[in-house]
mmCIF file of the N, C-alpha and C atoms, coordinates in Angstrom:
data_MODEL
# 
_entry.id   MODEL 
# 
loop_
_atom_site.group_PDB 
_atom_site.id 
_atom_site.type_symbol 
_atom_site.label_atom_id 
_atom_site.label_alt_id 
_atom_site.label_comp_id 
_atom_site.label_asym_id 
_atom_site.label_entity_id 
_atom_site.label_seq_id 
_atom_site.pdbx_PDB_ins_code 
_atom_site.Cartn_x 
_atom_site.Cartn_y 
_atom_site.Cartn_z 
_atom_site.occupancy 
_atom_site.B_iso_or_equiv 
_atom_site.pdbx_formal_charge 
_atom_site.auth_seq_id 
_atom_site.auth_comp_id 
_atom_site.auth_asym_id 
_atom_site.auth_atom_id 
_atom_site.pdbx_PDB_model_num 
ATOM 1   N N  . MET A 1 1  ? -8.494  -75.176 45.746 1.00 0.00 ? 1  MET A N  1 
ATOM 2   C CA . MET A 1 1  ? -8.439  -76.358 46.517 1.00 0.00 ? 1  MET A CA 1 
ATOM 3   C C  . MET A 1 1  ? -10.053 -76.526 46.992 1.00 0.00 ? 1  MET A C  1 
ATOM 4   N N  . ARG A 1 2  ? -10.533 -77.751 46.885 1.00 0.00 ? 2  ARG A N  1 
ATOM 5   C CA . ARG A 1 2  ? -11.933 -78.201 47.152 1.00 0.00 ? 2  ARG A CA 1 
ATOM 6   C C  . ARG A 1 2  ? -12.187 -77.818 48.521 1.00 0.00 ? 2  ARG A C  1 
ATOM 7   N N  . LEU A 1 3  ? -13.663 -77.711 48.728 1.00 0.00 ? 3  LEU A N  1 
ATOM 8   C CA . LEU A 1 3  ? -14.085 -77.629 50.050 1.00 0.00 ? 3  LEU A CA 1 
ATOM 9   C C  . LEU A 1 3  ? -13.585 -78.865 50.942 1.00 0.00 ? 3  LEU A C  1 
ATOM 10  N N  . THR A 1 4  ? -13.775 -79.959 50.543 1.00 0.00 ? 4  THR A N  1 
ATOM 11  C CA . THR A 1 4  ? -13.372 -81.239 50.994 1.00 0.00 ? 4  THR A CA 1 
ATOM 12  C C  . THR A 1 4  ? -11.981 -80.949 51.777 1.00 0.00 ? 4  THR A C  1 
ATOM 13  N N  . SER A 1 5  ? -11.103 -80.710 50.870 1.00 0.00 ? 5  SER A N  1 
ATOM 14  C CA . SER A 1 5  ? -9.598  -80.443 51.029 1.00 0.00 ? 5  SER A CA 1 
ATOM 15  C C  . SER A 1 5  ? -9.534  -79.511 52.093 1.00 0.00 ? 5  SER A C  1 
ATOM 16  N N  . ARG A 1 6  ? -10.271 -78.265 52.022 1.00 0.00 ? 6  ARG A N  1 
ATOM 17  C CA . ARG A 1 6  ? -10.155 -77.133 53.023 1.00 0.00 ? 6  ARG A CA 1 
ATOM 18  C C  . ARG A 1 6  ? -10.530 -77.568 54.421 1.00 0.00 ? 6  ARG A C  1 
ATOM 19  N N  . LEU A 1 7  ? -11.627 -78.381 54.383 1.00 0.00 ? 7  LEU A N  1 
ATOM 20  C CA . LEU A 1 7  ? -12.005 -78.879 55.771 1.00 0.00 ? 7  LEU A CA 1 
ATOM 21  C C  . LEU A 1 7  ? -11.203 -79.929 56.326 1.00 0.00 ? 7  LEU A C  1 
ATOM 22  N N  . LYS A 1 8  ? -10.587 -80.861 55.412 1.00 0.00 ? 8  LYS A N  1 
ATOM 23  C CA . LYS A 1 8  ? -9.594  -81.792 56.212 1.00 0.00 ? 8  LYS A CA 1 
ATOM 24  C C  . LYS A 1 8  ? -8.476  -81.065 56.531 1.00 0.00 ? 8  LYS A C  1 
ATOM 25  N N  . ALA A 1 9  ? -7.911  -79.953 55.881 1.00 0.00 ? 9  ALA A N  1 
ATOM 26  C CA . ALA A 1 9  ? -6.790  -79.361 56.278 1.00 0.00 ? 9  ALA A CA 1 
ATOM 27  C C  . ALA A 1 9  ? -7.079  -78.601 57.580 1.00 0.00 ? 9  ALA A C  1 
ATOM 28  N N  . ALA A 1 10 ? -8.213  -77.941 57.785 1.00 0.00 ? 10 ALA A N  1 
ATOM 29  C CA . ALA A 1 10 ? -8.572  -77.331 58.847 1.00 0.00 ? 10 ALA A CA 1 
ATOM 30  C C  . ALA A 1 10 ? -8.520  -78.286 60.090 1.00 0.00 ? 10 ALA A C  1 
ATOM 31  N N  . GLY A 1 11 ? -9.120  -79.441 59.875 1.00 0.00 ? 11 GLY A N  1 
ATOM 32  C CA . GLY A 1 11 ? -9.270  -80.476 60.903 1.00 0.00 ? 11 GLY A CA 1 
ATOM 33  C C  . GLY A 1 11 ? -7.869  -81.011 61.321 1.00 0.00 ? 11 GLY A C  1 
ATOM 34  N N  . TYR A 1 12 ? -6.869  -81.246 60.306 1.00 0.00 ? 12 TYR A N  1 
ATOM 35  C CA . TYR A 1 12 ? -5.641  -81.527 60.640 1.00 0.00 ? 12 TYR A CA 1 
ATOM 36  C C  . TYR A 1 12 ? -4.945  -80.474 61.484 1.00 0.00 ? 12 TYR A C  1 
ATOM 37  N N  . LEU A 1 13 ? -5.028  -79.179 61.118 1.00 0.00 ? 13 LEU A N  1 
ATOM 38  C CA . LEU A 1 13 ? -4.334  -78.020 61.867 1.00 0.00 ? 13 LEU A CA 1 
ATOM 39  C C  . LEU A 1 13 ? -4.984  -77.838 62.977 1.00 0.00 ? 13 LEU A C  1 
ATOM 40  N N  . THR A 1 14 ? -6.228  -78.175 63.301 1.00 0.00 ? 14 THR A N  1 
ATOM 41  C CA . THR A 1 14 ? -6.795  -78.023 64.570 1.00 0.00 ? 14 THR A CA 1 
ATOM 42  C C  . THR A 1 14 ? -6.114  -79.139 65.517 1.00 0.00 ? 14 THR A C  1 
ATOM 43  N N  . SER A 1 15 ? -6.043  -80.337 64.920 1.00 0.00 ? 15 SER A N  1 
ATOM 44  C CA . SER A 1 15 ? -5.529  -81.441 65.752 1.00 0.00 ? 15 SER A CA 1 
ATOM 45  C C  . SER A 1 15 ? -4.157  -81.236 66.196 1.00 0.00 ? 15 SER A C  1 
ATOM 46  N N  . MET A 1 16 ? -3.330  -80.624 65.200 1.00 0.00 ? 16 MET A N  1 
ATOM 47  C CA . MET A 1 16 ? -1.869  -80.295 65.472 1.00 0.00 ? 16 MET A CA 1 
ATOM 48  C C  . MET A 1 16 ? -1.800  -79.149 66.586 1.00 0.00 ? 16 MET A C  1 
ATOM 49  N N  . VAL A 1 17 ? -2.701  -78.268 66.712 1.00 0.00 ? 17 VAL A N  1 
ATOM 50  C CA . VAL A 1 17 ? -2.600  -77.257 67.579 1.00 0.00 ? 17 VAL A CA 1 
ATOM 51  C C  . VAL A 1 17 ? -3.012  -77.811 68.897 1.00 0.00 ? 17 VAL A C  1 
ATOM 52  N N  . SER A 1 18 ? -3.977  -78.732 68.727 1.00 0.00 ? 18 SER A N  1 
ATOM 53  C CA . SER A 1 18 ? -4.459  -79.476 70.130 1.00 0.00 ? 18 SER A CA 1 
ATOM 54  C C  . SER A 1 18 ? -3.248  -80.236 70.791 1.00 0.00 ? 18 SER A C  1 
ATOM 55  N N  . VAL A 1 19 ? -2.565  -80.976 69.948 1.00 0.00 ? 19 VAL A N  1 
ATOM 56  C CA . VAL A 1 19 ? -1.363  -81.793 70.344 1.00 0.00 ? 19 VAL A CA 1 
ATOM 57  C C  . VAL A 1 19 ? -0.411  -80.873 71.067 1.00 0.00 ? 19 VAL A C  1 
ATOM 58  N N  . CYS A 1 20 ? -0.210  -79.713 70.408 1.00 0.00 ? 20 CYS A N  1 
ATOM 59  C CA . CYS A 1 20 ? 0.941   -78.874 70.953 1.00 0.00 ? 20 CYS A CA 1 
ATOM 60  C C  . CYS A 1 20 ? 0.592   -78.123 72.319 1.00 0.00 ? 20 CYS A C  1 
ATOM 61  N N  . LEU A 1 21 ? -0.795  -77.767 72.309 1.00 0.00 ? 21 LEU A N  1 
ATOM 62  C CA . LEU A 1 21 ? -1.506  -77.179 73.659 1.00 0.00 ? 21 LEU A CA 1 
ATOM 63  C C  . LEU A 1 21 ? -1.547  -78.302 74.618 1.00 0.00 ? 21 LEU A C  1 
ATOM 64  N N  . LEU A 1 22 ? -1.822  -79.586 74.423 1.00 0.00 ? 22 LEU A N  1 
ATOM 65  C CA . LEU A 1 22 ? -1.844  -80.556 75.552 1.00 0.00 ? 22 LEU A CA 1 
ATOM 66  C C  . LEU A 1 22 ? -0.326  -80.912 76.007 1.00 0.00 ? 22 LEU A C  1 
ATOM 67  N N  . GLY A 1 23 ? 0.610   -80.732 74.923 1.00 0.00 ? 23 GLY A N  1 
ATOM 68  C CA . GLY A 1 23 ? 1.980   -81.064 75.430 1.00 0.00 ? 23 GLY A CA 1 
ATOM 69  C C  . GLY A 1 23 ? 2.289   -79.937 76.410 1.00 0.00 ? 23 GLY A C  1 
ATOM 70  N N  . VAL A 1 24 ? 2.009   -78.774 76.050 1.00 0.00 ? 24 VAL A N  1 
ATOM 71  C CA . VAL A 1 24 ? 2.428   -77.482 76.861 1.00 0.00 ? 24 VAL A CA 1 
ATOM 72  C C  . VAL A 1 24 ? 1.860   -77.835 78.345 1.00 0.00 ? 24 VAL A C  1 
ATOM 73  N N  . VAL A 1 25 ? 0.684   -78.164 78.413 1.00 0.00 ? 25 VAL A N  1 
ATOM 74  C CA . VAL A 1 25 ? 0.156   -78.327 79.646 1.00 0.00 ? 25 VAL A CA 1 
ATOM 75  C C  . VAL A 1 25 ? 0.906   -79.421 80.589 1.00 0.00 ? 25 VAL A C  1 
ATOM 76  N N  . ALA A 1 26 ? 1.180   -80.561 79.775 1.00 0.00 ? 26 ALA A N  1 
ATOM 77  C CA . ALA A 1 26 ? 1.821   -81.813 80.414 1.00 0.00 ? 26 ALA A CA 1 
ATOM 78  C C  . ALA A 1 26 ? 3.317   -81.621 80.853 1.00 0.00 ? 26 ALA A C  1 
ATOM 79  N N  . TRP A 1 27 ? 4.066   -80.697 80.061 1.00 0.00 ? 27 TRP A N  1 
ATOM 80  C CA . TRP A 1 27 ? 5.352   -80.422 79.964 1.00 0.00 ? 27 TRP A CA 1 
ATOM 81  C C  . TRP A 1 27 ? 5.843   -80.373 81.402 1.00 0.00 ? 27 TRP A C  1 
ATOM 82  N N  . LYS A 1 28 ? 5.326   -79.523 82.342 1.00 0.00 ? 28 LYS A N  1 
ATOM 83  C CA . LYS A 1 28 ? 5.856   -79.333 83.656 1.00 0.00 ? 28 LYS A CA 1 
ATOM 84  C C  . LYS A 1 28 ? 5.954   -80.500 84.383 1.00 0.00 ? 28 LYS A C  1 
ATOM 85  N N  . SER A 1 29 ? 4.984   -81.298 84.410 1.00 0.00 ? 29 SER A N  1 
ATOM 86  C CA . SER A 1 29 ? 5.090   -82.626 85.250 1.00 0.00 ? 29 SER A CA 1 
ATOM 87  C C  . SER A 1 29 ? 5.988   -83.584 84.567 1.00 0.00 ? 29 SER A C  1 
ATOM 88  N N  . ALA A 1 30 ? 5.883   -83.615 83.144 1.00 0.00 ? 30 ALA A N  1 
ATOM 89  C CA . ALA A 1 30 ? 6.794   -84.609 82.665 1.00 0.00 ? 30 ALA A CA 1 
ATOM 90  C C  . ALA A 1 30 ? 8.308   -84.266 82.648 1.00 0.00 ? 30 ALA A C  1 
ATOM 91  N N  . THR A 1 31 ? 8.641   -83.049 83.060 1.00 0.00 ? 31 THR A N  1 
ATOM 92  C CA . THR A 1 31 ? 10.034  -82.746 83.050 1.00 0.00 ? 31 THR A CA 1 
ATOM 93  C C  . THR A 1 31 ? 10.608  -83.297 84.333 1.00 0.00 ? 31 THR A C  1 
ATOM 94  N N  . LYS A 1 32 ? 9.718   -83.794 85.288 1.00 0.00 ? 32 LYS A N  1 
ATOM 95  C CA . LYS A 1 32 ? 10.243  -84.459 86.572 1.00 0.00 ? 32 LYS A CA 1 
ATOM 96  C C  . LYS A 1 32 ? 10.737  -85.751 86.390 1.00 0.00 ? 32 LYS A C  1 
ATOM 97  N N  . ASP A 1 33 ? 10.380  -86.488 85.193 1.00 0.00 ? 33 ASP A N  1 
ATOM 98  C CA . ASP A 1 33 ? 10.779  -87.994 84.975 1.00 0.00 ? 33 ASP A CA 1 
ATOM 99  C C  . ASP A 1 33 ? 11.334  -88.058 83.516 1.00 0.00 ? 33 ASP A C  1 
ATOM 100 N N  . PRO A 1 34 ? 12.580  -88.335 83.172 1.00 0.00 ? 34 PRO A N  1 
ATOM 101 C CA . PRO A 1 34 ? 12.895  -88.376 81.928 1.00 0.00 ? 34 PRO A CA 1 
ATOM 102 C C  . PRO A 1 34 ? 12.203  -89.255 81.079 1.00 0.00 ? 34 PRO A C  1 
ATOM 103 N N  . VAL A 1 35 ? 11.627  -90.474 81.557 1.00 0.00 ? 35 VAL A N  1 
ATOM 104 C CA . VAL A 1 35 ? 10.838  -91.321 80.799 1.00 0.00 ? 35 VAL A CA 1 
ATOM 105 C C  . VAL A 1 35 ? 9.650   -90.738 80.293 1.00 0.00 ? 35 VAL A C  1 
ATOM 106 N N  . LEU A 1 36 ? 8.917   -90.109 81.325 1.00 0.00 ? 36 LEU A N  1 
ATOM 107 C CA . LEU A 1 36 ? 7.763   -89.375 80.892 1.00 0.00 ? 36 LEU A CA 1 
ATOM 108 C C  . LEU A 1 36 ? 8.046   -88.326 79.922 1.00 0.00 ? 36 LEU A C  1 
ATOM 109 N N  . LEU A 1 37 ? 9.022   -87.558 80.118 1.00 0.00 ? 37 LEU A N  1 
ATOM 110 C CA . LEU A 1 37 ? 9.189   -86.540 79.057 1.00 0.00 ? 37 LEU A CA 1 
ATOM 111 C C  . LEU A 1 37 ? 9.644   -87.174 77.644 1.00 0.00 ? 37 LEU A C  1 
ATOM 112 N N  . ALA A 1 38 ? 10.428  -88.178 77.688 1.00 0.00 ? 38 ALA A N  1 
ATOM 113 C CA . ALA A 1 38 ? 10.673  -88.966 76.476 1.00 0.00 ? 38 ALA A CA 1 
ATOM 114 C C  . ALA A 1 38 ? 9.263   -89.309 75.629 1.00 0.00 ? 38 ALA A C  1 
ATOM 115 N N  . CYS A 1 39 ? 8.368   -89.874 76.627 1.00 0.00 ? 39 CYS A N  1 
ATOM 116 C CA . CYS A 1 39 ? 7.026   -90.313 76.148 1.00 0.00 ? 39 CYS A CA 1 
ATOM 117 C C  . CYS A 1 39 ? 6.225   -89.229 75.561 1.00 0.00 ? 39 CYS A C  1 
ATOM 118 N N  . LEU A 1 40 ? 6.271   -88.129 76.094 1.00 0.00 ? 40 LEU A N  1 
ATOM 119 C CA . LEU A 1 40 ? 5.558   -86.838 75.766 1.00 0.00 ? 40 LEU A CA 1 
ATOM 120 C C  . LEU A 1 40 ? 6.080   -86.431 74.523 1.00 0.00 ? 40 LEU A C  1 
ATOM 121 N N  . ILE A 1 41 ? 7.512   -86.321 74.406 1.00 0.00 ? 41 ILE A N  1 
ATOM 122 C CA . ILE A 1 41 ? 8.003   -85.662 73.160 1.00 0.00 ? 41 ILE A CA 1 
ATOM 123 C C  . ILE A 1 41 ? 7.689   -86.715 72.107 1.00 0.00 ? 41 ILE A C  1 
ATOM 124 N N  . GLY A 1 42 ? 7.823   -88.104 72.280 1.00 0.00 ? 42 GLY A N  1 
ATOM 125 C CA . GLY A 1 42 ? 7.719   -88.868 71.356 1.00 0.00 ? 42 GLY A CA 1 
ATOM 126 C C  . GLY A 1 42 ? 6.324   -88.936 70.794 1.00 0.00 ? 42 GLY A C  1 
ATOM 127 N N  . GLY A 1 43 ? 5.409   -88.992 71.725 1.00 0.00 ? 43 GLY A N  1 
ATOM 128 C CA . GLY A 1 43 ? 3.980   -89.001 71.459 1.00 0.00 ? 43 GLY A CA 1 
ATOM 129 C C  . GLY A 1 43 ? 3.526   -87.775 70.542 1.00 0.00 ? 43 GLY A C  1 
ATOM 130 N N  . MET A 1 44 ? 4.140   -86.655 70.999 1.00 0.00 ? 44 MET A N  1 
ATOM 131 C CA . MET A 1 44 ? 3.627   -85.344 70.106 1.00 0.00 ? 44 MET A CA 1 
ATOM 132 C C  . MET A 1 44 ? 4.323   -85.418 68.722 1.00 0.00 ? 44 MET A C  1 
ATOM 133 N N  . ILE A 1 45 ? 5.492   -85.922 68.690 1.00 0.00 ? 45 ILE A N  1 
ATOM 134 C CA . ILE A 1 45 ? 6.191   -85.893 67.205 1.00 0.00 ? 45 ILE A CA 1 
ATOM 135 C C  . ILE A 1 45 ? 5.267   -86.887 66.388 1.00 0.00 ? 45 ILE A C  1 
ATOM 136 N N  . THR A 1 46 ? 5.097   -88.133 67.070 1.00 0.00 ? 46 THR A N  1 
ATOM 137 C CA . THR A 1 46 ? 4.388   -89.247 66.316 1.00 0.00 ? 46 THR A CA 1 
ATOM 138 C C  . THR A 1 46 ? 3.012   -88.799 65.711 1.00 0.00 ? 46 THR A C  1 
ATOM 139 N N  . SER A 1 47 ? 2.327   -88.185 66.803 1.00 0.00 ? 47 SER A N  1 
ATOM 140 C CA . SER A 1 47 ? 0.898   -87.681 66.415 1.00 0.00 ? 47 SER A CA 1 
ATOM 141 C C  . SER A 1 47 ? 1.071   -86.541 65.363 1.00 0.00 ? 47 SER A C  1 
ATOM 142 N N  . LEU A 1 48 ? 1.914   -85.568 65.506 1.00 0.00 ? 48 LEU A N  1 
ATOM 143 C CA . LEU A 1 48 ? 1.932   -84.697 64.325 1.00 0.00 ? 48 LEU A CA 1 
ATOM 144 C C  . LEU A 1 48 ? 2.379   -85.142 62.962 1.00 0.00 ? 48 LEU A C  1 
ATOM 145 N N  . LEU A 1 49 ? 3.310   -86.184 63.102 1.00 0.00 ? 49 LEU A N  1 
ATOM 146 C CA . LEU A 1 49 ? 3.811   -86.905 61.858 1.00 0.00 ? 49 LEU A CA 1 
ATOM 147 C C  . LEU A 1 49 ? 2.671   -87.667 61.300 1.00 0.00 ? 49 LEU A C  1 
ATOM 148 N N  . GLY A 1 50 ? 1.925   -88.265 61.987 1.00 0.00 ? 50 GLY A N  1 
ATOM 149 C CA . GLY A 1 50 ? 0.769   -89.211 61.537 1.00 0.00 ? 50 GLY A CA 1 
ATOM 150 C C  . GLY A 1 50 ? -0.301  -88.206 60.866 1.00 0.00 ? 50 GLY A C  1 
ATOM 151 N N  . MET A 1 51 ? -0.566  -87.042 61.487 1.00 0.00 ? 51 MET A N  1 
ATOM 152 C CA . MET A 1 51 ? -1.543  -86.041 60.790 1.00 0.00 ? 51 MET A CA 1 
ATOM 153 C C  . MET A 1 51 ? -0.881  -85.504 59.421 1.00 0.00 ? 51 MET A C  1 
ATOM 154 N N  . GLU A 1 52 ? 0.466   -85.306 59.414 1.00 0.00 ? 52 GLU A N  1 
ATOM 155 C CA . GLU A 1 52 ? 0.965   -84.991 58.187 1.00 0.00 ? 52 GLU A CA 1 
ATOM 156 C C  . GLU A 1 52 ? 0.916   -85.957 57.181 1.00 0.00 ? 52 GLU A C  1 
ATOM 157 N N  . LEU A 1 53 ? 1.076   -87.158 57.497 1.00 0.00 ? 53 LEU A N  1 
ATOM 158 C CA . LEU A 1 53 ? 1.090   -88.233 56.513 1.00 0.00 ? 53 LEU A CA 1 
ATOM 159 C C  . LEU A 1 53 ? -0.338  -88.476 55.999 1.00 0.00 ? 53 LEU A C  1 
ATOM 160 N N  . ARG A 1 54 ? -1.369  -88.311 56.863 1.00 0.00 ? 54 ARG A N  1 
ATOM 161 C CA . ARG A 1 54 ? -2.711  -88.517 56.339 1.00 0.00 ? 54 ARG A CA 1 
ATOM 162 C C  . ARG A 1 54 ? -2.946  -87.281 55.334 1.00 0.00 ? 54 ARG A C  1 
ATOM 163 N N  . TRP A 1 55 ? -2.535  -86.118 55.751 1.00 0.00 ? 55 TRP A N  1 
ATOM 164 C CA . TRP A 1 55 ? -2.905  -85.002 54.917 1.00 0.00 ? 55 TRP A CA 1 
ATOM 165 C C  . TRP A 1 55 ? -2.229  -85.431 53.438 1.00 0.00 ? 55 TRP A C  1 
ATOM 166 N N  . ARG A 1 56 ? -1.045  -85.737 53.357 1.00 0.00 ? 56 ARG A N  1 
ATOM 167 C CA . ARG A 1 56 ? -0.140  -85.983 52.192 1.00 0.00 ? 56 ARG A CA 1 
ATOM 168 C C  . ARG A 1 56 ? -1.140  -86.847 51.419 1.00 0.00 ? 56 ARG A C  1 
ATOM 169 N N  . SER A 1 57 ? -1.523  -88.178 52.022 1.00 0.00 ? 57 SER A N  1 
ATOM 170 C CA . SER A 1 57 ? -2.251  -89.216 51.577 1.00 0.00 ? 57 SER A CA 1 
ATOM 171 C C  . SER A 1 57 ? -3.578  -88.524 50.922 1.00 0.00 ? 57 SER A C  1 
ATOM 172 N N  . HIS A 1 58 ? -4.239  -87.706 51.664 1.00 0.00 ? 58 HIS A N  1 
ATOM 173 C CA . HIS A 1 58 ? -5.360  -87.123 51.140 1.00 0.00 ? 58 HIS A CA 1 
ATOM 174 C C  . HIS A 1 58 ? -5.107  -86.346 49.915 1.00 0.00 ? 58 HIS A C  1 
ATOM 175 N N  . ARG A 1 59 ? -3.902  -85.525 49.719 1.00 0.00 ? 59 ARG A N  1 
ATOM 176 C CA . ARG A 1 59 ? -3.791  -84.687 48.666 1.00 0.00 ? 59 ARG A CA 1 
ATOM 177 C C  . ARG A 1 59 ? -3.337  -85.718 47.363 1.00 0.00 ? 59 ARG A C  1 
ATOM 178 N N  . VAL A 1 60 ? -2.763  -86.750 47.725 1.00 0.00 ? 60 VAL A N  1 
ATOM 179 C CA . VAL A 1 60 ? -2.339  -87.673 46.686 1.00 0.00 ? 60 VAL A CA 1 
ATOM 180 C C  . VAL A 1 60 ? -3.507  -88.205 46.064 1.00 0.00 ? 60 VAL A C  1 
ATOM 181 N N  . GLN A 1 61 ? -4.544  -88.632 46.936 1.00 0.00 ? 61 GLN A N  1 
ATOM 182 C CA . GLN A 1 61 ? -5.834  -89.253 46.417 1.00 0.00 ? 61 GLN A CA 1 
ATOM 183 C C  . GLN A 1 61 ? -6.441  -88.144 45.454 1.00 0.00 ? 61 GLN A C  1 
ATOM 184 N N  . GLN A 1 62 ? -6.603  -86.889 45.973 1.00 0.00 ? 62 GLN A N  1 
ATOM 185 C CA . GLN A 1 62 ? -7.283  -85.900 45.159 1.00 0.00 ? 62 GLN A CA 1 
ATOM 186 C C  . GLN A 1 62 ? -6.596  -85.679 43.927 1.00 0.00 ? 62 GLN A C  1 
ATOM 187 N N  . LYS A 1 63 ? -5.256  -85.495 43.779 1.00 0.00 ? 63 LYS A N  1 
ATOM 188 C CA . LYS A 1 63 ? -4.450  -85.322 42.623 1.00 0.00 ? 63 LYS A CA 1 
ATOM 189 C C  . LYS A 1 63 ? -4.989  -86.698 41.481 1.00 0.00 ? 63 LYS A C  1 
ATOM 190 N N  . ARG A 1 64 ? -5.163  -87.880 42.113 1.00 0.00 ? 64 ARG A N  1 
ATOM 191 C CA . ARG A 1 64 ? -5.284  -88.869 41.235 1.00 0.00 ? 64 ARG A CA 1 
ATOM 192 C C  . ARG A 1 64 ? -6.656  -88.789 40.683 1.00 0.00 ? 64 ARG A C  1 
ATOM 193 N N  . LYS A 1 65 ? -7.532  -88.439 41.456 1.00 0.00 ? 65 LYS A N  1 
ATOM 194 C CA . LYS A 1 65 ? -9.085  -88.146 41.059 1.00 0.00 ? 65 LYS A CA 1 
ATOM 195 C C  . LYS A 1 65 ? -9.090  -87.030 40.015 1.00 0.00 ? 65 LYS A C  1 
ATOM 196 N N  . ASP A 1 66 ? -8.290  -86.033 40.230 1.00 0.00 ? 66 ASP A N  1 
ATOM 197 C CA . ASP A 1 66 ? -8.300  -84.836 39.321 1.00 0.00 ? 66 ASP A CA 1 
ATOM 198 C C  . ASP A 1 66 ? -7.878  -85.372 38.054 1.00 0.00 ? 66 ASP A C  1 
ATOM 199 N N  . SER A 1 67 ? -6.811  -86.158 37.932 1.00 0.00 ? 67 SER A N  1 
ATOM 200 C CA . SER A 1 67 ? -5.933  -86.547 36.791 1.00 0.00 ? 67 SER A CA 1 
ATOM 201 C C  . SER A 1 67 ? -6.877  -87.458 35.956 1.00 0.00 ? 67 SER A C  1 
ATOM 202 N N  . ALA A 1 68 ? -7.680  -88.197 36.681 1.00 0.00 ? 68 ALA A N  1 
ATOM 203 C CA . ALA A 1 68 ? -8.527  -89.506 36.027 1.00 0.00 ? 68 ALA A CA 1 
ATOM 204 C C  . ALA A 1 68 ? -9.707  -88.720 35.345 1.00 0.00 ? 68 ALA A C  1 
ATOM 205 N N  . ARG A 1 69 ? -9.929  -87.532 35.484 1.00 0.00 ? 69 ARG A N  1 
ATOM 206 C CA . ARG A 1 69 ? -11.157 -86.780 34.924 1.00 0.00 ? 69 ARG A CA 1 
ATOM 207 C C  . ARG A 1 69 ? -10.896 -86.374 33.574 1.00 0.00 ? 69 ARG A C  1 
# 
């Protein structure tokens, strides 16, 4: 894997851990209101999904560049 891909992967993993840690901090107060809890869970899931999709798109671009050579 190229250095660029490793750095992007490290950045995405760092962001994913950050989302989880922030979710843990917010969990206690969010459980007091079902709407807040749903928003917290939905926000965490969509954030993690978005990072996964960006990583996959990066890998597709890298494969296209590699096959064009």
